[in-house]
C-alpha positions in Angstrom: 17.5 12.4 -14.5 19.0 10.0 -12.0 18.3 10.7 -8.3 22.0 10.1 -7.6 25.0 9.1 -9.7 27.4 6.2 -9.4 30.3 8.7 -9.0 28.6 10.4 -6.1 28.1 7.0 -4.4 31.8 6.1 -5.0 33.1 9.4 -3.7 31.0 9.1 -0.5 32.2 5.6 0.1 28.7 4.0 0.0 30.2 0.8 -1.5 32.3 -0.1 1.5 30.8 -2.8 3.7 31.9 -4.4 7.0 34.7 -6.9 7.5 34.1 -10.4 6.0 33.8 -11.9 9.5 31.0 -9.5 10.4 28.3 -10.2 7.8 24.8 -11.4 7.4 24.5 -14.2 4.8 21.1 -12.8 3.7 23.1 -9.8 2.3 25.0 -12.0 -0.1 22.9 -10.9 -3.1 23.9 -7.3 -2.5 27.7 -8.0 -2.3 29.8 -7.4 -5.4 33.2 -8.7 -4.2 35.6 -8.8 -1.3 38.8 -6.7 -1.1 41.4 -6.8 1.8 39.0 -8.5 4.1 36.1 -6.0 3.5 33.0 -6.6 1.4 32.3 -4.3 -1.5 28.6 -3.6 -2.1 27.1 -3.8 -5.6 26.3 -0.2 -6.3 24.2 -1.1 -9.4 21.7 -2.7 -7.1 22.0 0.3 -4.7 21.1 2.7 -7.5 17.9 0.7 -8.4 16.9 0.5 -4.7 17.5 4.2 -4.2 15.2 5.0 -7.1 12.5 2.7 -5.7 12.8 4.2 -2.2 12.8 7.7 -3.6 9.5 7.1 -5.5 7.9 5.5 -2.4 8.8 8.5 -0.1 7.7 11.0 -2.7 4.3 9.4 -3.2 3.8 8.9 0.6 4.4 12.5 1.4 2.4 13.7 -1.7 -0.6 11.9 -0.3 -0.5 13.5 3.1 1.9 11.2 4.9 5.0 12.1 6.9 8.4 10.4 7.3 10.2 9.9 10.6 14.0 10.2 10.3 15.8 8.0 12.8 19.6 7.9 13.4 21.1 8.1 16.9 24.7 7.1 16.1 27.2 9.9 16.1 27.8 9.7 12.3 24.1 10.3 11.6 22.9 12.7 14.3 23.8 15.9 12.5 22.6 14.9 9.0 19.4 13.4 10.4 18.5 16.7 12.2 19.6 18.9 9.4 17.7 17.1 6.6 14.6 16.5 8.6 14.3 20.1 9.6 14.9 21.2 6.0 11.7 19.4 4.9 9.7 19.8 8.1 9.7 16.1 9.1 10.0 14.7 12.6 13.3 13.1 13.6 15.0 11.2 16.4 18.7 11.7 16.7 19.5 11.2 20.4 17.9 8.2 22.1 15.0 6.1 21.0 12.5 5.7 23.8 10.9 2.3 24.0 7.2 2.6 22.9 7.7 5.8 20.9 5.5 4.3 18.2 3.6 1.4 19.9 2.8 3.6 23.0 2.4 6.9 21.2 -0.5 8.0 23.4 1.8 8.2 26.4 4.5 9.9 24.3 2.0 12.5 23.1 1.2 13.4 26.7 4.9 14.0 27.3 5.0 16.2 24.2 2.1 18.3 25.7 4.1 18.5 28.9 7.1 19.8 26.9 5.0 22.5 25.3 3.7 23.6 28.8 7.2 23.8 30.2 8.4 25.9 27.2 5.8 28.6 28.3 7.4 29.0 31.7 9.8 31.8 32.4 12.4 30.2 34.6 14.3 33.5 35.2 11.3 35.3 36.8 11.4 33.7 40.2 9.5 36.6 41.9 6.6 36.6 39.5 6.3 32.8 39.4 4.1 30.7 41.6 6.9 28.2 42.1 9.9 28.2 44.3 13.4 28.5 43.0 14.1 24.8 43.5 10.8 23.9 41.7 11.8 26.1 38.8 15.2 24.4 38.7 13.6 21.0 38.6 11.2 22.0 35.8 14.1 23.5 33.8 15.9 20.1 34.0 12.7 18.3 33.0 12.3 20.6 30.0 15.9 20.1 28.9 15.6 16.3 29.1 12.3 16.3 27.1 13.7 18.7 24.6 16.7 16.4 24.1 14.8 13.2 23.7 11.5 14.4 22.1 12.4 17.8 20.6 12.6 16.3 17.1 9.0 15.0 17.2 7.5 18.0 19.0 5.0 18.6 16.2 4.2 14.9 15.4 0.5 14.4 16.1 0.3 10.8 15.1 2.4 7.8 14.2 4.4 8.4 10.9 3.5 6.9 7.6 7.0 5.6 7.1 10.4 5.7 8.8 13.9 6.3 7.5 16.5 4.5 9.5 20.2 4.7 9.5 21.7 1.4 10.8 19.0 -1.1 11.5 21.3 -3.0 13.9 21.6 -0.1 16.3 18.0 1.1 15.8 16.5 -2.4 16.2 13.8 -1.1 18.6 12.6 1.4 16.1 12.5 -1.3 13.4 10.6 -3.7 15.7 8.0 -1.1 16.6 7.5 -0.1 13.0 7.0 -3.7 11.8 4.6 -4.3 14.7 2.4 -1.4 13.5 2.9 -2.3 9.8 4.7 1.0 9.1 7.0 0.8 6.0 10.7 0.9 6.8 13.2 2.6 4.5 16.8 2.0 5.6 20.4 1.8 4.8 21.5 -1.9 4.8 25.2 -2.6 5.6 26.6 -6.1 5.1 25.8 -7.0 8.7 22.1 -6.2 8.5 19.0 -8.3 7.9 17.2 -7.3 4.7 14.0 -9.2 5.7 13.3 -6.5 8.3 13.2 -3.6 5.8 10.5 -2.9 3.2 12.6 -0.5 1.0 16.3 -1.4 1.6 19.2 0.6 0.3 22.5 -1.4 0.4 25.3 0.9 1.5 27.7 2.0 4.1 25.9 3.1 7.3 29.1 4.1 9.2 30.7 6.7 7.0 29.5 10.3 7.6 29.5 11.2 3.9 27.6 8.1 2.9 24.9 8.6 5.6 24.7 12.3 4.7 24.3 11.6 1.0 21.6 9.0 1.4 19.7 11.0 4.0 19.7 14.0 1.7 18.2 11.8 -1.1 15.4 10.8 1.1 14.9 14.4 2.2 14.8 15.5 -1.5 12.1 12.9 -2.1 10.1 14.3 0.8 10.5 17.8 -0.5 9.3 16.8 -3.9 6.3 15.1 -2.3 5.5 18.3 -0.4 5.5 20.3 -3.6 3.1 17.9 -5.2 0.9 17.9 -2.0 0.6 21.7 -1.9 -0.2 21.9 -5.6 3.1 22.5 -7.4 1.3 22.6 -10.7 -1.8 24.5 -11.8 -5.1 22.8 -11.3 -3.6 20.2 -8.9 -6.1 18.6 -6.6 -5.5 18.4 -2.9 -4.0 15.1 -1.7 -6.1 12.8 0.4 -5.0 11.6 3.8 -3.7 8.0 3.6 -5.9 5.4 5.2 -4.8 3.5 8.2 -4.3 -0.3 8.0 -7.6 -1.2 9.7 -9.4 1.4 7.5 -8.0 -0.2 4.4 -9.1 -3.7 5.6 -12.6 -2.4 6.3 -12.9 -0.8 2.9 -11.7 -4.0 1.2 -14.3 -6.0 3.1 -17.1 -3.6 2.2 -16.1 -3.6 -1.5 -16.0 -7.4 -1.5 -19.5 -7.6 0.1 -20.9 -5.1 -2.4 -19.4 -7.0 -5.3 -20.9 -10.2 -4.1 -24.4 -8.7 -3.8 -24.1 -7.1 -7.2 -23.1 -10.4 -8.8 -26.1 -12.2 -7.1 -28.6 -9.6 -8.3 -27.1 -9.8 -11.8 -27.3 -13.6 -11.8 -31.0 -13.5 -10.7 -31.8 -11.0 -13.5 -30.0 -13.2 -16.0 -31.9 -16.3 -14.9 -35.3 -14.4 -15.3 -34.3 -13.2 -18.7 -33.3 -16.7 -19.8 -36.6 -18.2 -18.6 -38.6 -15.5 -20.4 -36.6 -16.1 -23.6 -37.2 -19.9 -23.4 -40.9 -19.4 -22.8 -41.1 -17.0 -25.8 -39.2 -19.4 -27.9 -41.6 -22.2 -27.0 -44.7 -20.2 -27.9 -43.1 -19.2 -31.2 -42.3 -22.8 -32.0 -46.0 -23.9 -31.3 -47.3 -21.1 -33.5 -45.0 -22.1 -36.4 -46.2 -25.7 -36.2 -49.9 -24.5 -36.4 -49.0 -22.3 -39.4 -47.2 -25.1 -41.2 -50.1 -27.5 -40.6 -52.6 -25.0 -42.0 -50.5 -24.4 -45.1 -50.2 -28.2 -45.7 -54.1 -28.5 -45.4 -54.6 -25.8 -48.0 -52.2 -27.4 -50.4 -53.8 -31.0 -50.1 -57.6 -31.3 -50.7 -59.4 -33.5 -48.3 -56.9 -33.2 -45.5 -58.2 -31.8 -42.3 -55.6 -30.5 -39.9 -57.8 -31.0 -36.8 -59.4 -34.4 -37.8 -58.4 -37.8 -39.2 -57.1 -38.4 -42.7 -60.4 -38.6 -44.9 -58.5 -39.8 -48.0 -57.2 -42.8 -46.2 -60.8 -43.6 -44.9 -62.3 -43.4 -48.5 -59.6 -45.8 -49.8 -60.4 -48.2 -47.0 -64.2 -48.1 -47.9 -63.6 -48.8 -51.6 -61.4 -51.8 -50.8 -64.1 -53.2 -48.6 -66.8 -52.9 -51.4 -64.5 -54.7 -53.9 -64.0 -57.6 -51.4 -67.8 -58.0 -50.9 -68.4 -58.0 -54.8 -65.8 -60.8 -55.2 -67.5 -62.9 -52.5 -70.9 -62.6 -54.2 -69.5 -63.6 -57.5 
């Protein structure tokens, strides 16, 4: 069964791109035609890319990963929060803080501060160790952290992948993800750069219904991955935590070194076997020559295998005697 149908994409307006004067030439292969000064996106390619992104997100979540939902434009804020909360994934729908991924250590400290402030009872001034003004300042700090970091409150590490609505607006998120080699899944409108995205979905990133539909598809993929991770079928094995980039490189180097050592040992063993085989073949050949010579000696009287040819010597002696008799005569 298809993840989404062509009819759903058309009804949601996913096929509408930007004006022809606002486009990125790299998006040409995703454009079907132009109507009334607006590019029309090829939904056949969108369907294929949706299926590809769906499988990637499902497998990533099934193997223990998490997806960060990012969309701070007004058209995306509500659907990003709703769908991310539905599947228990972190999200950013207000403001992207610089370094949210590349400087996650500092961000994590602010998350700890947010959790501390959430434990404070700001209405109990008398039973608090702080003054009324200090409690007011702390309340404002909590509200600010809740607004900017509330969606990633439970994110303990950088995400395995990010889902982004409008890569032009969220260029900081795209840049940080690419710097950390985090796969990017995103909606690509006709003014975006497809080279910045690992799993692009050509579509309209300005219409509320289009953004809501595609975000729901990604959330459904995450939900299916969660079912697989937690053993949706009987006898399912627990999923392993995905390796980090440096861990994968280290593992690949170790496997290459092990393979080289194994090949060298196998080559040495093969050389030893070949030398032994050649030595055995030489000994067999010598034995065969001795046997053949012995058989020839038995078949021919007067032939000694170890000594000179006695028949030839006797013939030579008879010839010499005949020559002497002829001279005396």
